[in-house]
Biotite code that builds the C-alpha atoms (Angstrom):
import biotite.structure as struc

atoms = struc.array([
    struc.Atom([7.477, -29.517, 18.226], chain_id="A", res_id=1, res_name="MET", atom_name="CA", element="C"),
    struc.Atom([4.086, -27.991, 18.982], chain_id="A", res_id=2, res_name="ARG", atom_name="CA", element="C"),
    struc.Atom([1.222, -28.488, 16.536], chain_id="A", res_id=3, res_name="MET", atom_name="CA", element="C"),
    struc.Atom([0.224, -25.200, 14.853], chain_id="A", res_id=4, res_name="ILE", atom_name="CA", element="C"),
    struc.Atom([-3.450, -24.533, 14.195], chain_id="A", res_id=5, res_name="GLY", atom_name="CA", element="C"),
    struc.Atom([-4.118, -22.204, 11.261], chain_id="A", res_id=6, res_name="LEU", atom_name="CA", element="C"),
    struc.Atom([-7.487, -20.523, 10.727], chain_id="A", res_id=7, res_name="ILE", atom_name="CA", element="C"),
    struc.Atom([-7.184, -19.733, 7.060], chain_id="A", res_id=8, res_name="GLY", atom_name="CA", element="C"),
    struc.Atom([-8.906, -19.413, 3.720], chain_id="A", res_id=9, res_name="GLY", atom_name="CA", element="C"),
    struc.Atom([-9.317, -15.659, 4.181], chain_id="A", res_id=10, res_name="MET", atom_name="CA", element="C"),
    struc.Atom([-8.102, -15.761, 1.478], chain_id="A", res_id=11, res_name="SER", atom_name="CA", element="C"),
    struc.Atom([-6.371, -19.004, 0.587], chain_id="A", res_id=12, res_name="TRP", atom_name="CA", element="C"),
    struc.Atom([-3.823, -16.966, -1.409], chain_id="A", res_id=13, res_name="GLU", atom_name="CA", element="C"),
    struc.Atom([-2.280, -15.686, 1.816], chain_id="A", res_id=14, res_name="SER", atom_name="CA", element="C"),
    struc.Atom([-2.916, -18.928, 3.728], chain_id="A", res_id=15, res_name="SER", atom_name="CA", element="C"),
    struc.Atom([-0.672, -20.659, 1.189], chain_id="A", res_id=16, res_name="ALA", atom_name="CA", element="C"),
    struc.Atom([2.038, -18.136, 2.057], chain_id="A", res_id=17, res_name="GLU", atom_name="CA", element="C"),
    struc.Atom([1.669, -18.948, 5.752], chain_id="A", res_id=18, res_name="TYR", atom_name="CA", element="C"),
    struc.Atom([2.098, -22.654, 5.008], chain_id="A", res_id=19, res_name="TYR", atom_name="CA", element="C"),
    struc.Atom([5.157, -21.987, 2.831], chain_id="A", res_id=20, res_name="ARG", atom_name="CA", element="C"),
    struc.Atom([6.860, -19.608, 5.265], chain_id="A", res_id=21, res_name="ILE", atom_name="CA", element="C"),
    struc.Atom([6.244, -21.818, 8.301], chain_id="A", res_id=22, res_name="ILE", atom_name="CA", element="C"),
    struc.Atom([7.528, -24.977, 6.620], chain_id="A", res_id=23, res_name="ASN", atom_name="CA", element="C"),
    struc.Atom([10.544, -23.264, 5.076], chain_id="A", res_id=24, res_name="GLU", atom_name="CA", element="C"),
    struc.Atom([11.411, -21.816, 8.470], chain_id="A", res_id=25, res_name="GLY", atom_name="CA", element="C"),
    struc.Atom([11.183, -25.175, 10.216], chain_id="A", res_id=26, res_name="VAL", atom_name="CA", element="C"),
    struc.Atom([13.248, -26.794, 7.465], chain_id="A", res_id=27, res_name="ARG", atom_name="CA", element="C"),
    struc.Atom([15.926, -24.114, 7.797], chain_id="A", res_id=28, res_name="ASP", atom_name="CA", element="C"),
    struc.Atom([16.193, -24.690, 11.535], chain_id="A", res_id=29, res_name="GLN", atom_name="CA", element="C"),
    struc.Atom([15.646, -28.455, 11.772], chain_id="A", res_id=30, res_name="ARG", atom_name="CA", element="C"),
    struc.Atom([17.127, -29.812, 8.545], chain_id="A", res_id=31, res_name="GLY", atom_name="CA", element="C"),
    struc.Atom([16.190, -30.511, 4.910], chain_id="A", res_id=32, res_name="PRO", atom_name="CA", element="C"),
    struc.Atom([13.501, -33.112, 5.600], chain_id="A", res_id=33, res_name="THR", atom_name="CA", element="C"),
    struc.Atom([11.858, -31.304, 8.518], chain_id="A", res_id=34, res_name="ALA", atom_name="CA", element="C"),
    struc.Atom([8.442, -29.667, 8.238], chain_id="A", res_id=35, res_name="SER", atom_name="CA", element="C"),
    struc.Atom([5.902, -28.215, 10.640], chain_id="A", res_id=36, res_name="ALA", atom_name="CA", element="C"),
    struc.Atom([3.060, -30.191, 12.213], chain_id="A", res_id=37, res_name="PRO", atom_name="CA", element="C"),
    struc.Atom([0.043, -28.105, 11.168], chain_id="A", res_id=38, res_name="CYS", atom_name="CA", element="C"),
    struc.Atom([-3.722, -28.266, 11.159], chain_id="A", res_id=39, res_name="LEU", atom_name="CA", element="C"),
    struc.Atom([-5.527, -25.931, 8.753], chain_id="A", res_id=40, res_name="LEU", atom_name="CA", element="C"),
    struc.Atom([-9.169, -24.891, 8.927], chain_id="A", res_id=41, res_name="TRP", atom_name="CA", element="C"),
    struc.Atom([-9.818, -23.218, 5.583], chain_id="A", res_id=42, res_name="SER", atom_name="CA", element="C"),
    struc.Atom([-13.002, -21.194, 5.100], chain_id="A", res_id=43, res_name="PHE", atom_name="CA", element="C"),
    struc.Atom([-14.870, -20.501, 1.891], chain_id="A", res_id=44, res_name="ASP", atom_name="CA", element="C"),
    struc.Atom([-13.885, -16.866, 1.689], chain_id="A", res_id=45, res_name="PHE", atom_name="CA", element="C"),
    struc.Atom([-16.925, -15.914, -0.376], chain_id="A", res_id=46, res_name="SER", atom_name="CA", element="C"),
    struc.Atom([-19.057, -16.631, 2.704], chain_id="A", res_id=47, res_name="GLU", atom_name="CA", element="C"),
    struc.Atom([-16.713, -14.675, 4.978], chain_id="A", res_id=48, res_name="ILE", atom_name="CA", element="C"),
    struc.Atom([-16.519, -11.706, 2.598], chain_id="A", res_id=49, res_name="GLU", atom_name="CA", element="C"),
    struc.Atom([-20.308, -11.511, 2.315], chain_id="A", res_id=50, res_name="ALA", atom_name="CA", element="C"),
    struc.Atom([-20.701, -11.403, 6.095], chain_id="A", res_id=51, res_name="LEU", atom_name="CA", element="C"),
    struc.Atom([-17.942, -8.796, 6.414], chain_id="A", res_id=52, res_name="GLN", atom_name="CA", element="C"),
    struc.Atom([-19.610, -6.425, 4.003], chain_id="A", res_id=53, res_name="HIS", atom_name="CA", element="C"),
    struc.Atom([-23.003, -7.016, 5.637], chain_id="A", res_id=54, res_name="LYS", atom_name="CA", element="C"),
    struc.Atom([-21.439, -6.082, 8.954], chain_id="A", res_id=55, res_name="GLY", atom_name="CA", element="C"),
    struc.Atom([-22.456, -9.391, 10.537], chain_id="A", res_id=56, res_name="ASP", atom_name="CA", element="C"),
    struc.Atom([-19.581, -9.535, 12.973], chain_id="A", res_id=57, res_name="TRP", atom_name="CA", element="C"),
    struc.Atom([-21.521, -11.738, 15.395], chain_id="A", res_id=58, res_name="ASP", atom_name="CA", element="C"),
    struc.Atom([-21.955, -14.343, 12.681], chain_id="A", res_id=59, res_name="GLY", atom_name="CA", element="C"),
    struc.Atom([-18.273, -14.113, 11.818], chain_id="A", res_id=60, res_name="LEU", atom_name="CA", element="C"),
    struc.Atom([-17.297, -14.468, 15.462], chain_id="A", res_id=61, res_name="THR", atom_name="CA", element="C"),
    struc.Atom([-19.338, -17.661, 15.748], chain_id="A", res_id=62, res_name="ALA", atom_name="CA", element="C"),
    struc.Atom([-17.545, -19.113, 12.722], chain_id="A", res_id=63, res_name="LYS", atom_name="CA", element="C"),
    struc.Atom([-14.129, -18.192, 14.042], chain_id="A", res_id=64, res_name="MET", atom_name="CA", element="C"),
    struc.Atom([-14.805, -19.598, 17.492], chain_id="A", res_id=65, res_name="VAL", atom_name="CA", element="C"),
    struc.Atom([-16.061, -22.851, 15.986], chain_id="A", res_id=66, res_name="ASP", atom_name="CA", element="C"),
    struc.Atom([-12.916, -23.168, 13.850], chain_id="A", res_id=67, res_name="ALA", atom_name="CA", element="C"),
    struc.Atom([-10.649, -22.464, 16.816], chain_id="A", res_id=68, res_name="ALA", atom_name="CA", element="C"),
    struc.Atom([-12.373, -25.058, 18.986], chain_id="A", res_id=69, res_name="GLN", atom_name="CA", element="C"),
    struc.Atom([-12.156, -27.669, 16.235], chain_id="A", res_id=70, res_name="ARG", atom_name="CA", element="C"),
    struc.Atom([-8.434, -27.055, 15.821], chain_id="A", res_id=71, res_name="LEU", atom_name="CA", element="C"),
    struc.Atom([-7.858, -27.307, 19.556], chain_id="A", res_id=72, res_name="GLU", atom_name="CA", element="C"),
    struc.Atom([-9.834, -30.555, 19.658], chain_id="A", res_id=73, res_name="ALA", atom_name="CA", element="C"),
    struc.Atom([-7.679, -31.827, 16.798], chain_id="A", res_id=74, res_name="GLY", atom_name="CA", element="C"),
    struc.Atom([-4.491, -31.336, 18.793], chain_id="A", res_id=75, res_name="GLY", atom_name="CA", element="C"),
    struc.Atom([-3.326, -27.808, 17.978], chain_id="A", res_id=76, res_name="ALA", atom_name="CA", element="C"),
    struc.Atom([-1.203, -26.270, 20.730], chain_id="A", res_id=77, res_name="LYS", atom_name="CA", element="C"),
    struc.Atom([-1.212, -22.708, 19.350], chain_id="A", res_id=78, res_name="VAL", atom_name="CA", element="C"),
    struc.Atom([-3.558, -20.806, 17.043], chain_id="A", res_id=79, res_name="LEU", atom_name="CA", element="C"),
    struc.Atom([-3.052, -18.287, 14.275], chain_id="A", res_id=80, res_name="LEU", atom_name="CA", element="C"),
    struc.Atom([-5.810, -16.328, 12.534], chain_id="A", res_id=81, res_name="ILE", atom_name="CA", element="C"),
    struc.Atom([-4.289, -15.987, 9.067], chain_id="A", res_id=82, res_name="CYS", atom_name="CA", element="C"),
    struc.Atom([-5.750, -12.562, 8.324], chain_id="A", res_id=83, res_name="THR", atom_name="CA", element="C"),
    struc.Atom([-5.531, -9.130, 9.911], chain_id="A", res_id=84, res_name="ASN", atom_name="CA", element="C"),
    struc.Atom([-9.187, -8.161, 9.535], chain_id="A", res_id=85, res_name="THR", atom_name="CA", element="C"),
    struc.Atom([-10.546, -11.140, 11.427], chain_id="A", res_id=86, res_name="MET", atom_name="CA", element="C"),
    struc.Atom([-8.483, -10.204, 14.474], chain_id="A", res_id=87, res_name="HIS", atom_name="CA", element="C"),
    struc.Atom([-11.472, -8.029, 15.251], chain_id="A", res_id=88, res_name="ARG", atom_name="CA", element="C"),
    struc.Atom([-12.800, -11.116, 17.044], chain_id="A", res_id=89, res_name="MET", atom_name="CA", element="C"),
    struc.Atom([-9.466, -12.260, 18.481], chain_id="A", res_id=90, res_name="ALA", atom_name="CA", element="C"),
    struc.Atom([-10.560, -11.663, 22.106], chain_id="A", res_id=91, res_name="PRO", atom_name="CA", element="C"),
    struc.Atom([-13.643, -13.859, 21.636], chain_id="A", res_id=92, res_name="ALA", atom_name="CA", element="C"),
    struc.Atom([-11.582, -16.581, 19.967], chain_id="A", res_id=93, res_name="VAL", atom_name="CA", element="C"),
    struc.Atom([-8.995, -16.565, 22.743], chain_id="A", res_id=94, res_name="GLN", atom_name="CA", element="C"),
    struc.Atom([-11.703, -16.730, 25.398], chain_id="A", res_id=95, res_name="ALA", atom_name="CA", element="C"),
    struc.Atom([-13.219, -19.802, 23.724], chain_id="A", res_id=96, res_name="ALA", atom_name="CA", element="C"),
    struc.Atom([-10.083, -21.991, 23.812], chain_id="A", res_id=97, res_name="VAL", atom_name="CA", element="C"),
    struc.Atom([-7.432, -22.944, 26.353], chain_id="A", res_id=98, res_name="SER", atom_name="CA", element="C"),
    struc.Atom([-4.445, -22.703, 23.985], chain_id="A", res_id=99, res_name="ILE", atom_name="CA", element="C"),
    struc.Atom([-2.725, -19.403, 23.093], chain_id="A", res_id=100, res_name="PRO", atom_name="CA", element="C"),
    struc.Atom([-3.737, -17.309, 20.108], chain_id="A", res_id=101, res_name="LEU", atom_name="CA", element="C"),
    struc.Atom([-0.766, -15.473, 18.611], chain_id="A", res_id=102, res_name="LEU", atom_name="CA", element="C"),
    struc.Atom([-2.089, -12.011, 17.721], chain_id="A", res_id=103, res_name="HIS", atom_name="CA", element="C"),
    struc.Atom([-0.845, -10.800, 14.335], chain_id="A", res_id=104, res_name="ILE", atom_name="CA", element="C"),
    struc.Atom([-0.247, -7.236, 15.523], chain_id="A", res_id=105, res_name="ALA", atom_name="CA", element="C"),
    struc.Atom([2.161, -8.225, 18.281], chain_id="A", res_id=106, res_name="ASP", atom_name="CA", element="C"),
    struc.Atom([5.204, -9.512, 16.352], chain_id="A", res_id=107, res_name="PRO", atom_name="CA", element="C"),
    struc.Atom([4.769, -6.654, 13.897], chain_id="A", res_id=108, res_name="THR", atom_name="CA", element="C"),
    struc.Atom([4.717, -4.000, 16.617], chain_id="A", res_id=109, res_name="ALA", atom_name="CA", element="C"),
    struc.Atom([7.606, -5.621, 18.449], chain_id="A", res_id=110, res_name="GLU", atom_name="CA", element="C"),
    struc.Atom([9.755, -5.604, 15.296], chain_id="A", res_id=111, res_name="ARG", atom_name="CA", element="C"),
    struc.Atom([8.849, -1.972, 14.598], chain_id="A", res_id=112, res_name="ILE", atom_name="CA", element="C"),
    struc.Atom([9.768, -0.929, 18.133], chain_id="A", res_id=113, res_name="LYS", atom_name="CA", element="C"),
    struc.Atom([13.018, -2.875, 17.966], chain_id="A", res_id=114, res_name="ALA", atom_name="CA", element="C"),
    struc.Atom([13.891, -1.020, 14.752], chain_id="A", res_id=115, res_name="ALA", atom_name="CA", element="C"),
    struc.Atom([13.395, 2.287, 16.535], chain_id="A", res_id=116, res_name="GLY", atom_name="CA", element="C"),
    struc.Atom([10.338, 3.545, 14.640], chain_id="A", res_id=117, res_name="PHE", atom_name="CA", element="C"),
    struc.Atom([7.395, 5.236, 16.327], chain_id="A", res_id=118, res_name="SER", atom_name="CA", element="C"),
    struc.Atom([5.196, 6.653, 13.531], chain_id="A", res_id=119, res_name="LYS", atom_name="CA", element="C"),
    struc.Atom([3.903, 4.109, 11.048], chain_id="A", res_id=120, res_name="VAL", atom_name="CA", element="C"),
    struc.Atom([1.530, 4.029, 8.103], chain_id="A", res_id=121, res_name="GLY", atom_name="CA", element="C"),
    struc.Atom([-1.064, 1.254, 8.060], chain_id="A", res_id=122, res_name="LEU", atom_name="CA", element="C"),
    struc.Atom([-2.389, -0.382, 4.891], chain_id="A", res_id=123, res_name="LEU", atom_name="CA", element="C"),
    struc.Atom([-5.144, -2.994, 4.996], chain_id="A", res_id=124, res_name="GLY", atom_name="CA", element="C"),
    struc.Atom([-8.799, -3.559, 4.360], chain_id="A", res_id=125, res_name="THR", atom_name="CA", element="C"),
    struc.Atom([-11.149, -0.702, 5.159], chain_id="A", res_id=126, res_name="ALA", atom_name="CA", element="C"),
    struc.Atom([-12.136, -2.624, 8.301], chain_id="A", res_id=127, res_name="PHE", atom_name="CA", element="C"),
    struc.Atom([-8.529, -2.764, 9.519], chain_id="A", res_id=128, res_name="THR", atom_name="CA", element="C"),
    struc.Atom([-7.695, 0.823, 8.597], chain_id="A", res_id=129, res_name="MET", atom_name="CA", element="C"),
    struc.Atom([-10.900, 2.383, 9.914], chain_id="A", res_id=130, res_name="GLU", atom_name="CA", element="C"),
    struc.Atom([-11.903, 0.315, 12.953], chain_id="A", res_id=131, res_name="HIS", atom_name="CA", element="C"),
    struc.Atom([-10.065, 0.452, 16.280], chain_id="A", res_id=132, res_name="ASP", atom_name="CA", element="C"),
    struc.Atom([-9.448, -3.250, 16.977], chain_id="A", res_id=133, res_name="PHE", atom_name="CA", element="C"),
    struc.Atom([-6.088, -3.204, 15.178], chain_id="A", res_id=134, res_name="TYR", atom_name="CA", element="C"),
    struc.Atom([-4.900, 0.394, 15.375], chain_id="A", res_id=135, res_name="LYS", atom_name="CA", element="C"),
    struc.Atom([-5.936, 0.505, 19.004], chain_id="A", res_id=136, res_name="GLY", atom_name="CA", element="C"),
    struc.Atom([-3.693, -2.417, 19.899], chain_id="A", res_id=137, res_name="ARG", atom_name="CA", element="C"),
    struc.Atom([-0.716, -0.801, 18.178], chain_id="A", res_id=138, res_name="LEU", atom_name="CA", element="C"),
    struc.Atom([-1.383, 2.495, 19.929], chain_id="A", res_id=139, res_name="ILE", atom_name="CA", element="C"),
    struc.Atom([-2.423, 1.361, 23.396], chain_id="A", res_id=140, res_name="ASN", atom_name="CA", element="C"),
    struc.Atom([-0.153, -1.660, 23.890], chain_id="A", res_id=141, res_name="LYS", atom_name="CA", element="C"),
    struc.Atom([2.932, -0.466, 22.015], chain_id="A", res_id=142, res_name="TYR", atom_name="CA", element="C"),
    struc.Atom([2.680, 3.320, 21.983], chain_id="A", res_id=143, res_name="GLY", atom_name="CA", element="C"),
    struc.Atom([2.920, 3.620, 18.219], chain_id="A", res_id=144, res_name="LEU", atom_name="CA", element="C"),
    struc.Atom([1.604, 6.620, 16.305], chain_id="A", res_id=145, res_name="ASP", atom_name="CA", element="C"),
    struc.Atom([-0.486, 5.072, 13.521], chain_id="A", res_id=146, res_name="VAL", atom_name="CA", element="C"),
    struc.Atom([-1.621, 6.959, 10.439], chain_id="A", res_id=147, res_name="ILE", atom_name="CA", element="C"),
    struc.Atom([-3.871, 5.660, 7.668], chain_id="A", res_id=148, res_name="VAL", atom_name="CA", element="C"),
    struc.Atom([-4.452, 6.807, 4.086], chain_id="A", res_id=149, res_name="PRO", atom_name="CA", element="C"),
    struc.Atom([-7.062, 9.425, 3.210], chain_id="A", res_id=150, res_name="ASN", atom_name="CA", element="C"),
    struc.Atom([-10.598, 8.413, 2.220], chain_id="A", res_id=151, res_name="ASP", atom_name="CA", element="C"),
    struc.Atom([-9.855, 8.022, -1.486], chain_id="A", res_id=152, res_name="GLU", atom_name="CA", element="C"),
    struc.Atom([-6.661, 6.070, -0.893], chain_id="A", res_id=153, res_name="ASP", atom_name="CA", element="C"),
    struc.Atom([-8.338, 3.781, 1.644], chain_id="A", res_id=154, res_name="ARG", atom_name="CA", element="C"),
    struc.Atom([-11.006, 2.949, -0.943], chain_id="A", res_id=155, res_name="ALA", atom_name="CA", element="C"),
    struc.Atom([-8.315, 2.147, -3.510], chain_id="A", res_id=156, res_name="THR", atom_name="CA", element="C"),
    struc.Atom([-6.349, -0.072, -1.146], chain_id="A", res_id=157, res_name="VAL", atom_name="CA", element="C"),
    struc.Atom([-9.511, -1.940, -0.072], chain_id="A", res_id=158, res_name="HIS", atom_name="CA", element="C"),
    struc.Atom([-10.783, -2.397, -3.634], chain_id="A", res_id=159, res_name="ARG", atom_name="CA", element="C"),
    struc.Atom([-7.502, -3.881, -4.866], chain_id="A", res_id=160, res_name="ILE", atom_name="CA", element="C"),
    struc.Atom([-7.463, -6.376, -1.994], chain_id="A", res_id=161, res_name="ILE", atom_name="CA", element="C"),
    struc.Atom([-10.999, -7.656, -2.585], chain_id="A", res_id=162, res_name="TYR", atom_name="CA", element="C"),
    struc.Atom([-11.169, -7.420, -6.367], chain_id="A", res_id=163, res_name="GLU", atom_name="CA", element="C"),
    struc.Atom([-7.655, -8.563, -7.232], chain_id="A", res_id=164, res_name="GLU", atom_name="CA", element="C"),
    struc.Atom([-5.348, -9.910, -4.543], chain_id="A", res_id=165, res_name="LEU", atom_name="CA", element="C"),
    struc.Atom([-7.744, -12.423, -2.986], chain_id="A", res_id=166, res_name="VAL", atom_name="CA", element="C"),
    struc.Atom([-8.230, -13.785, -6.514], chain_id="A", res_id=167, res_name="ALA", atom_name="CA", element="C"),
    struc.Atom([-4.499, -14.057, -7.127], chain_id="A", res_id=168, res_name="GLY", atom_name="CA", element="C"),
    struc.Atom([-4.418, -11.135, -9.588], chain_id="A", res_id=169, res_name="ARG", atom_name="CA", element="C"),
    struc.Atom([-1.224, -9.079, -9.454], chain_id="A", res_id=170, res_name="ILE", atom_name="CA", element="C"),
    struc.Atom([-1.586, -5.949, -11.587], chain_id="A", res_id=171, res_name="GLU", atom_name="CA", element="C"),
    struc.Atom([1.243, -3.511, -12.263], chain_id="A", res_id=172, res_name="GLU", atom_name="CA", element="C"),
    struc.Atom([-1.212, -0.595, -12.231], chain_id="A", res_id=173, res_name="ALA", atom_name="CA", element="C"),
    struc.Atom([-2.275, -1.614, -8.731], chain_id="A", res_id=174, res_name="SER", atom_name="CA", element="C"),
    struc.Atom([1.331, -1.813, -7.584], chain_id="A", res_id=175, res_name="ARG", atom_name="CA", element="C"),
    struc.Atom([1.808, 1.740, -8.835], chain_id="A", res_id=176, res_name="MET", atom_name="CA", element="C"),
    struc.Atom([-1.368, 2.809, -6.997], chain_id="A", res_id=177, res_name="ALA", atom_name="CA", element="C"),
    struc.Atom([-0.020, 1.338, -3.751], chain_id="A", res_id=178, res_name="TYR", atom_name="CA", element="C"),
    struc.Atom([3.326, 3.034, -4.333], chain_id="A", res_id=179, res_name="GLN", atom_name="CA", element="C"),
    struc.Atom([1.509, 6.371, -4.579], chain_id="A", res_id=180, res_name="ALA", atom_name="CA", element="C"),
    struc.Atom([-0.477, 5.703, -1.387], chain_id="A", res_id=181, res_name="VAL", atom_name="CA", element="C"),
    struc.Atom([2.717, 4.757, 0.458], chain_id="A", res_id=182, res_name="ILE", atom_name="CA", element="C"),
    struc.Atom([4.445, 7.909, -0.791], chain_id="A", res_id=183, res_name="ALA", atom_name="CA", element="C"),
    struc.Atom([1.628, 10.046, 0.606], chain_id="A", res_id=184, res_name="ARG", atom_name="CA", element="C"),
    struc.Atom([1.858, 8.282, 3.971], chain_id="A", res_id=185, res_name="LEU", atom_name="CA", element="C"),
    struc.Atom([5.591, 8.961, 4.037], chain_id="A", res_id=186, res_name="VAL", atom_name="CA", element="C"),
    struc.Atom([4.913, 12.612, 3.205], chain_id="A", res_id=187, res_name="GLU", atom_name="CA", element="C"),
    struc.Atom([2.578, 12.640, 6.212], chain_id="A", res_id=188, res_name="ALA", atom_name="CA", element="C"),
    struc.Atom([5.412, 11.475, 8.446], chain_id="A", res_id=189, res_name="GLY", atom_name="CA", element="C"),
    struc.Atom([5.323, 7.661, 8.333], chain_id="A", res_id=190, res_name="ALA", atom_name="CA", element="C"),
    struc.Atom([8.739, 6.224, 9.180], chain_id="A", res_id=191, res_name="GLU", atom_name="CA", element="C"),
    struc.Atom([7.691, 2.724, 8.156], chain_id="A", res_id=192, res_name="ALA", atom_name="CA", element="C"),
    struc.Atom([4.722, 0.988, 6.530], chain_id="A", res_id=193, res_name="ILE", atom_name="CA", element="C"),
    struc.Atom([2.722, -1.934, 7.918], chain_id="A", res_id=194, res_name="ILE", atom_name="CA", element="C"),
    struc.Atom([1.336, -4.281, 5.278], chain_id="A", res_id=195, res_name="LEU", atom_name="CA", element="C"),
    struc.Atom([-1.718, -4.879, 7.448], chain_id="A", res_id=196, res_name="GLY", atom_name="CA", element="C"),
    struc.Atom([-3.506, -7.276, 5.137], chain_id="A", res_id=197, res_name="CYS", atom_name="CA", element="C"),
    struc.Atom([-2.013, -10.698, 4.551], chain_id="A", res_id=198, res_name="THR", atom_name="CA", element="C"),
    struc.Atom([-2.494, -10.445, 0.769], chain_id="A", res_id=199, res_name="GLU", atom_name="CA", element="C"),
    struc.Atom([-0.640, -7.140, 0.294], chain_id="A", res_id=200, res_name="ILE", atom_name="CA", element="C"),
    struc.Atom([2.724, -8.915, 0.445], chain_id="A", res_id=201, res_name="MET", atom_name="CA", element="C"),
    struc.Atom([1.757, -10.550, -2.852], chain_id="A", res_id=202, res_name="LEU", atom_name="CA", element="C"),
    struc.Atom([1.832, -7.114, -4.510], chain_id="A", res_id=203, res_name="LEU", atom_name="CA", element="C"),
    struc.Atom([4.085, -4.762, -2.545], chain_id="A", res_id=204, res_name="VAL", atom_name="CA", element="C"),
    struc.Atom([7.832, -5.374, -2.440], chain_id="A", res_id=205, res_name="ARG", atom_name="CA", element="C"),
    struc.Atom([10.473, -3.664, -0.286], chain_id="A", res_id=206, res_name="PRO", atom_name="CA", element="C"),
    struc.Atom([11.604, -1.633, -3.272], chain_id="A", res_id=207, res_name="GLU", atom_name="CA", element="C"),
    struc.Atom([8.083, -0.228, -3.676], chain_id="A", res_id=208, res_name="ASP", atom_name="CA", element="C"),
    struc.Atom([8.470, 1.851, -0.513], chain_id="A", res_id=209, res_name="SER", atom_name="CA", element="C"),
    struc.Atom([10.956, 4.610, 0.339], chain_id="A", res_id=210, res_name="PRO", atom_name="CA", element="C"),
    struc.Atom([10.782, 3.522, 3.997], chain_id="A", res_id=211, res_name="VAL", atom_name="CA", element="C"),
    struc.Atom([10.960, 0.029, 5.556], chain_id="A", res_id=212, res_name="PRO", atom_name="CA", element="C"),
    struc.Atom([7.909, -2.191, 5.219], chain_id="A", res_id=213, res_name="ILE", atom_name="CA", element="C"),
    struc.Atom([6.730, -4.674, 7.826], chain_id="A", res_id=214, res_name="PHE", atom_name="CA", element="C"),
    struc.Atom([4.929, -7.656, 6.341], chain_id="A", res_id=215, res_name="ASP", atom_name="CA", element="C"),
    struc.Atom([2.429, -8.993, 8.866], chain_id="A", res_id=216, res_name="THR", atom_name="CA", element="C"),
    struc.Atom([2.127, -12.333, 7.048], chain_id="A", res_id=217, res_name="THR", atom_name="CA", element="C"),
    struc.Atom([5.817, -13.160, 7.328], chain_id="A", res_id=218, res_name="ALA", atom_name="CA", element="C"),
    struc.Atom([6.185, -11.805, 10.873], chain_id="A", res_id=219, res_name="LEU", atom_name="CA", element="C"),
    struc.Atom([3.133, -13.723, 12.107], chain_id="A", res_id=220, res_name="HIS", atom_name="CA", element="C"),
    struc.Atom([4.351, -16.948, 10.510], chain_id="A", res_id=221, res_name="ALA", atom_name="CA", element="C"),
    struc.Atom([7.806, -16.458, 12.002], chain_id="A", res_id=222, res_name="GLU", atom_name="CA", element="C"),
    struc.Atom([6.266, -16.020, 15.452], chain_id="A", res_id=223, res_name="ALA", atom_name="CA", element="C"),
    struc.Atom([4.466, -19.334, 14.976], chain_id="A", res_id=224, res_name="ALA", atom_name="CA", element="C"),
    struc.Atom([7.742, -21.041, 14.076], chain_id="A", res_id=225, res_name="ILE", atom_name="CA", element="C"),
    struc.Atom([9.439, -19.667, 17.184], chain_id="A", res_id=226, res_name="GLU", atom_name="CA", element="C"),
    struc.Atom([6.580, -20.806, 19.423], chain_id="A", res_id=227, res_name="TYR", atom_name="CA", element="C"),
    struc.Atom([6.320, -24.267, 17.847], chain_id="A", res_id=228, res_name="ALA", atom_name="CA", element="C"),
    struc.Atom([10.024, -24.937, 18.133], chain_id="A", res_id=229, res_name="LEU", atom_name="CA", element="C"),
    struc.Atom([10.219, -24.120, 21.839], chain_id="A", res_id=230, res_name="THR", atom_name="CA", element="C"),
    struc.Atom([8.656, -27.476, 22.734], chain_id="A", res_id=231, res_name="ALA", atom_name="CA", element="C"),
])
């Protein structure tokens, strides 16, 4: 089985979900005592968050590249960046190592296409919803029509992620706010919803959406299981 390298801590709340999903998946396929060989580089998210909101993407790229190289040196045979937002520097990370980086958007888009959907709503941090590094991959590589919430709704979604979910706070009022945002995306034509931040799955459940949801955390972790078990 290939060693999985996880670049996590962004936040650790979702990194814990990666670890759980990966190990449960390996156990289900290999037997009750089986678990996944993993290496985890876990950042102090307060440092990452400060650089994100300063717009210091060069500084963030340097940190991500360093983590990836350390994991490769430690024996990882595949890498996962356990956050959607930090895939902004995925090309630089991949260029800095000789092992594959599994991009979080790819298994999500592939599952959406396989389900027959073409117009999707995207929820995530403001960086993910507003910048092109993520939407552009969905559009250009997979031909998806991606819509995002309006300005006010984007601010709400972003605030709940950074003020609540990364701190492990699950508030019913915030779930209702996300339900309303999802409903407006569906009214705008979304056939499905991408939970494009790895913490959103802590709050939003399938029953919170009138259309199918695609959880990037679970789909990314499942892709890692599939890759690791091919060896």
